C-alpha positions as CSV (number, residue, x, y, z in Angstrom):
1,X,-39.2,79.9,64.4
2,X,-38.4,83.0,62.4
3,X,-36.4,83.1,59.2
4,X,-34.2,86.0,58.2
5,X,-34.2,87.1,54.6
6,X,-30.9,86.6,52.7
7,X,-29.6,88.9,50.0
8,X,-27.8,87.1,47.1
9,X,-25.4,89.2,45.1
10,X,-23.6,88.0,42.0
11,X,-19.9,89.0,42.6
12,X,-18.0,87.1,39.9
13,X,-18.5,85.1,36.8
14,X,-15.6,82.8,36.1
15,X,-14.4,81.6,32.7
16,X,-12.6,78.3,32.5
17,X,-10.5,79.0,29.4
18,X,-8.9,75.8,28.1
19,X,-11.3,73.5,29.9
20,X,-14.2,75.3,28.2
21,X,-12.4,75.1,24.8
22,X,-11.8,71.4,25.2
23,X,-15.2,70.2,26.5
24,X,-18.0,72.7,25.6
25,X,-20.3,72.1,22.8
26,X,-20.7,74.5,19.9
27,X,-23.8,76.3,21.3
28,X,-22.3,76.8,24.8
29,X,-21.3,80.3,25.8
30,X,-18.1,80.8,27.8
31,X,-19.8,82.8,30.5
32,X,-23.1,82.2,32.4
33,X,-25.9,84.0,30.5
34,X,-28.4,83.7,33.4
35,X,-27.0,86.5,35.6
36,X,-24.8,89.6,35.5
37,X,-22.2,90.7,38.0
38,X,-24.0,93.0,40.5
39,X,-27.4,91.4,40.1
40,X,-29.1,91.1,43.5
41,X,-31.9,88.8,44.7
42,X,-33.5,88.3,48.1
43,X,-34.5,84.9,49.4
44,X,-37.6,85.2,51.7
45,X,-38.6,82.3,54.0
46,X,-35.7,80.3,52.5
47,X,-37.4,80.2,49.1
48,X,-35.7,80.7,45.7
49,X,-36.1,84.3,44.6
50,X,-38.1,85.0,41.5
51,X,-36.0,85.0,38.4
52,X,-33.1,83.2,40.0
53,X,-31.4,80.3,38.2
54,X,-32.8,77.0,39.5
55,X,-29.4,75.2,38.8
56,X,-27.5,77.8,40.9
57,X,-30.2,77.6,43.6
58,X,-29.7,73.9,44.0
59,X,-26.0,74.6,44.7
60,X,-26.3,77.5,47.2
61,X,-29.6,76.6,48.9
62,X,-28.0,74.9,51.9
63,X,-25.9,78.0,52.6
64,X,-28.9,80.3,52.3
65,X,-30.9,78.1,54.7
66,X,-28.0,78.1,57.2
67,X,-27.7,81.9,57.2
68,X,-31.5,82.4,57.3
69,X,-31.7,80.3,60.4
70,X,-29.0,82.3,62.2
71,X,-26.1,80.0,61.4
72,X,-22.5,81.3,60.9
73,X,-19.5,80.2,59.0
74,X,-16.6,80.6,61.4
75,X,-14.0,80.9,58.6
76,X,-15.6,84.1,57.3
77,X,-14.5,87.5,58.5
78,X,-18.1,88.9,58.7
79,X,-20.9,87.3,60.6
80,X,-24.0,86.4,58.6
81,X,-22.0,86.3,55.3
82,X,-20.9,83.5,53.0
83,X,-19.5,83.2,49.6
84,X,-21.1,80.4,47.7
85,X,-21.1,79.3,44.1
86,X,-22.9,77.6,41.2
87,X,-21.0,74.5,40.4
88,X,-21.3,74.7,36.6
89,X,-17.9,73.3,35.8
90,X,-17.7,75.3,32.5
91,X,-19.1,78.6,33.8
92,X,-19.0,78.9,37.6
93,X,-20.6,81.9,39.3
94,X,-19.7,83.3,42.8
95,X,-22.5,84.7,45.0
96,X,-22.2,86.7,48.2
97,X,-24.9,85.7,50.7
98,X,-25.8,88.2,53.4
99,X,-28.3,87.8,56.3
100,X,-30.7,90.8,56.3
């Protein structure tokens, strides 16, 4: 079975405003410090790319695997594409996944 590579692009970093203010500790930053909008990574053989956040990987891995194996998401406009996210409730990050 062959696996396709998947490009992972950071497309948006969200800030949660009043939720962050109410629940975050003093050392917490209001935006994810692990990635920048526009950062790109490539998953090869369904593996976590070097330098990618392991917490975010735990959240998006199933979508990466699905795309890598040729799966589709019928609600998406473009085949081989999915928008997935890190589920950090205080600092969520959106990723565009693209089958290469």
